[in-house]
C-alpha positions as CSV (number, residue, x, y, z in Angstrom):
1,X,43.1,103.7,-57.0
2,X,39.7,105.2,-57.8
3,X,39.0,106.9,-60.8
4,X,36.4,109.3,-61.6
5,X,34.9,110.7,-64.6
6,X,35.7,114.5,-65.4
7,X,33.7,117.0,-63.8
8,X,31.7,119.6,-65.3
9,X,33.5,121.9,-67.3
10,X,36.8,119.7,-67.6
11,X,36.2,119.0,-71.4
12,X,35.4,122.0,-73.7
13,X,34.6,122.2,-77.3
14,X,36.1,124.4,-80.0
15,X,34.5,127.4,-78.9
16,X,35.3,127.0,-75.5
17,X,31.7,125.6,-74.3
18,X,31.6,122.9,-71.7
19,X,30.9,119.7,-73.1
20,X,31.6,117.3,-70.4
21,X,28.9,117.8,-67.8
22,X,28.4,114.4,-66.1
23,X,30.4,113.1,-63.3
24,X,30.7,109.5,-61.7
25,X,32.9,106.8,-61.2
26,X,35.0,105.3,-64.3
27,X,34.0,101.5,-64.4
28,X,36.5,100.6,-67.1
29,X,39.0,102.2,-69.4
30,X,39.9,100.6,-72.8
31,X,43.3,101.7,-73.7
32,X,44.8,100.7,-77.3
33,X,48.0,101.8,-78.9
34,X,47.5,102.2,-82.7
35,X,49.7,103.1,-85.6
36,X,49.4,103.2,-89.4
37,X,46.1,104.6,-89.1
38,X,43.3,102.7,-91.5
39,X,46.0,100.4,-92.9
40,X,48.0,99.9,-89.6
41,X,47.5,98.0,-86.2
42,X,46.1,98.5,-82.9
43,X,47.0,96.8,-79.5
44,X,45.1,97.1,-76.2
45,X,47.2,97.7,-72.9
46,X,46.7,94.5,-72.0
47,X,47.4,92.4,-75.0
48,X,43.8,90.7,-75.5
49,X,43.4,92.9,-78.6
50,X,45.8,92.8,-81.3
51,X,44.6,93.5,-84.7
52,X,45.6,94.6,-88.3
53,X,43.7,97.6,-89.9
54,X,42.7,97.6,-93.3
55,X,40.6,100.3,-95.2
56,X,37.2,99.4,-95.8
57,X,36.7,97.7,-99.4
58,X,40.3,96.9,-99.7
59,X,41.7,93.3,-99.9
60,X,43.7,94.0,-96.7
61,X,44.2,91.4,-93.9
62,X,42.6,93.2,-91.1
63,X,39.6,94.7,-89.8
64,X,38.7,98.4,-90.0
65,X,37.0,101.1,-87.5
66,X,33.4,100.7,-88.8
67,X,33.6,96.7,-88.2
68,X,35.1,97.4,-84.6
69,X,32.3,100.0,-83.9
70,X,29.6,97.8,-85.2
71,X,30.8,94.8,-82.8
72,X,31.4,97.3,-79.7
73,X,27.9,98.9,-80.1
74,X,26.1,95.4,-80.9
75,X,27.6,93.7,-77.9
76,X,26.9,96.8,-75.5
77,X,23.3,97.1,-76.8
78,X,22.7,93.4,-76.2
79,X,23.5,93.8,-72.6
80,X,21.3,96.9,-72.3
81,X,18.6,94.7,-73.8
82,X,19.3,92.2,-70.9
83,X,19.1,95.0,-68.0
84,X,15.8,96.4,-69.7
85,X,14.4,92.5,-69.6
86,X,15.2,92.4,-66.1
87,X,13.6,95.5,-65.3
88,X,10.3,94.4,-67.2
89,X,10.7,90.7,-65.8
90,X,11.0,89.2,-69.3
91,X,13.6,86.7,-70.5
92,X,15.9,87.5,-73.4
93,X,16.0,84.8,-76.1
94,X,19.0,82.5,-76.1
95,X,19.0,83.0,-79.7
96,X,18.7,86.9,-79.5
97,X,21.3,88.6,-82.1
98,X,22.1,92.0,-83.2
99,X,23.5,92.4,-86.6
100,X,25.0,96.1,-86.9
101,X,25.8,97.8,-90.0
102,X,27.9,100.8,-89.9
103,X,28.3,102.9,-92.9
104,X,31.2,105.1,-93.9
105,X,29.8,107.9,-96.1
106,X,31.2,110.8,-98.2
107,X,29.4,113.6,-99.2
108,X,31.2,116.7,-101.0
109,X,34.6,115.7,-99.5
110,X,33.1,115.3,-96.2
111,X,33.0,111.8,-94.3
112,X,30.5,110.6,-91.8
113,X,28.9,107.6,-90.4
114,X,25.2,106.2,-90.4
115,X,24.3,103.1,-88.8
116,X,21.7,100.7,-88.3
117,X,21.0,97.9,-85.5
118,X,18.7,95.2,-86.6
119,X,17.9,93.3,-83.3
120,X,16.4,89.7,-83.4
121,X,14.5,88.5,-80.2
122,X,13.0,85.4,-81.4
123,X,9.9,84.1,-79.3
124,X,9.2,87.5,-77.8
125,X,5.8,89.4,-78.8
126,X,6.7,92.1,-81.1
127,X,5.6,95.0,-78.8
128,X,7.7,93.3,-76.1
129,X,10.4,93.2,-78.1
130,X,10.0,96.8,-79.6
131,X,9.9,97.9,-75.7
132,X,13.2,96.3,-75.0
133,X,14.7,97.9,-77.9
134,X,13.5,101.4,-77.1
135,X,14.7,101.0,-73.5
136,X,18.0,99.9,-74.5
137,X,18.4,102.6,-76.9
138,X,18.0,105.2,-74.0
139,X,20.5,103.5,-71.6
140,X,23.2,101.9,-74.0
141,X,26.3,104.1,-73.8
142,X,27.2,103.8,-77.5
143,X,23.5,104.8,-78.4
144,X,24.0,107.8,-76.1
145,X,27.3,108.6,-77.9
146,X,25.8,108.6,-81.1
147,X,22.4,110.1,-80.4
148,X,22.2,113.4,-82.3
149,X,25.5,112.9,-84.1
150,X,24.7,110.3,-86.4
151,X,21.8,108.8,-88.4
152,X,20.5,105.7,-86.6
153,X,17.9,103.3,-87.5
154,X,17.0,100.5,-85.3
155,X,14.7,97.5,-86.2
156,X,13.2,94.7,-84.6
157,X,13.5,91.9,-87.1
């Protein structure tokens, strides 16, 4: 069964304005069932993910949404670096790494996120590493989702 991304106008914001404007083929759908909120549990439909959740900064045994988001974004971003490297005919170092930091913030009773990706590409010239990171930030789906929505800093370290 082939599935497609929503067509233009399928999803609207609170004011009724179309917000889904892209169409395309769905490559994968991650499905989870979560109960108990930040101090609950989450399990994927295929059973490969089965985790306990704990609020950030508590002594709970589980992870939290900020850590999960950091892990997902950094993994996806490293994949986007690989795609950019292929186009630029550059080899990604075997010891490439991304340290992602996602902050949960609070100002005047309102929660928000901000993030940093610290990208290590040992052995590459700094300008080449910077070009790969900039290209990856344009193509990574997580970068696209956060662009204009949260403060993001991407450092080549």
